[in-house]
C-alpha positions in Angstrom: -121.4 -54.7 1.1 -120.6 -50.6 2.1 -119.8 -48.9 -1.4 -117.9 -46.5 1.2 -115.7 -49.2 2.7 -115.4 -50.5 -1.0 -114.4 -47.5 -2.3 -111.5 -46.7 0.6 -110.1 -50.1 0.9 -112.2 -50.7 4.5 -114.6 -53.4 3.1 -114.7 -56.8 6.0 -113.3 -59.4 4.5 -113.4 -61.8 7.1 -115.7 -63.9 5.0 -112.7 -65.5 3.2 -111.0 -67.5 5.7 -114.5 -69.5 5.7 -114.1 -69.9 2.2 -114.0 -73.6 0.5 -111.0 -72.2 -1.9 -108.5 -71.2 1.1 -105.3 -74.1 0.3 -106.4 -74.8 -2.6 -104.3 -74.0 -5.7 -104.8 -70.5 -7.1 -103.9 -71.1 -10.2 -107.4 -73.1 -10.4 -109.4 -70.3 -10.7 -107.1 -68.6 -13.2 -107.3 -71.1 -16.2 -105.8 -69.9 -19.0 -107.8 -68.7 -21.9 -110.1 -71.5 -23.1 -109.5 -73.8 -20.6 -112.0 -75.5 -18.5 -113.5 -73.7 -15.1 -115.1 -76.6 -13.9 -112.9 -78.2 -11.1 -113.0 -74.3 -10.0 -116.7 -74.0 -10.0 -116.9 -77.1 -8.5 -114.8 -76.3 -5.2 -117.8 -72.8 -5.4 -120.5 -74.9 -5.2 -121.0 -75.7 -1.7 -119.1 -72.7 -0.1 -120.7 -71.2 2.6 -119.4 -67.7 1.8 -120.2 -68.0 -2.4 -123.0 -65.0 -2.6 -120.0 -62.8 -0.4 -117.4 -63.8 -2.8 -119.2 -63.1 -5.9 -120.2 -59.4 -4.1 -116.6 -59.0 -3.6 -115.7 -59.5 -7.3 -118.5 -57.2 -8.8 -118.0 -54.1 -6.2 -114.4 -54.3 -7.3 -114.6 -55.4 -11.2 -112.8 -58.4 -10.5 -111.6 -59.0 -14.4 -109.9 -62.5 -14.2 -110.6 -65.6 -12.1 -113.4 -67.5 -10.9 -115.4 -65.4 -8.0 -118.0 -66.6 -6.6 -118.8 -69.4 -9.3 -119.1 -67.3 -12.3 -116.3 -66.4 -14.7 -116.0 -63.2 -15.4 -118.2 -63.2 -18.9 -121.1 -64.6 -16.4 -120.4 -61.7 -13.8 -120.5 -59.2 -16.6 -123.8 -60.6 -17.3 -125.0 -60.1 -14.0 -124.1 -56.1 -13.5 -126.0 -55.9 -17.2 -128.9 -57.4 -15.8 -128.3 -55.8 -12.3 -128.2 -52.6 -14.2 -131.4 -53.1 -16.5 -133.4 -54.0 -12.9 -132.3 -50.5 -11.8 -133.3 -48.7 -14.4 -136.9 -50.4 -14.8 -137.1 -49.7 -11.1 -136.3 -46.2 -11.6 -138.9 -45.5 -14.6 -141.3 -47.6 -12.3 -140.9 -45.0 -9.9 -140.7 -42.3 -11.9 -143.9 -42.8 -13.5 
């Protein structure tokens, strides 16, 4: 994903038309606090654009809902893990 496109709102979202969730009640992907996310994640499981959806949510800081088969808590963990990997790579390059 092109960072400049994301920052200026020009990112390509054509992937959304291929998503399994098209036509599914959006409330399924934004459950009440403590409610199950199982059904939403099941919709995402075989989706051909699951990775695009996840990357969109990560790039745009989506704080609510299921995106790319992951909850906000799971996305937060992924962001942290990626940040640690980037730091480790920078440290390795510096030595």
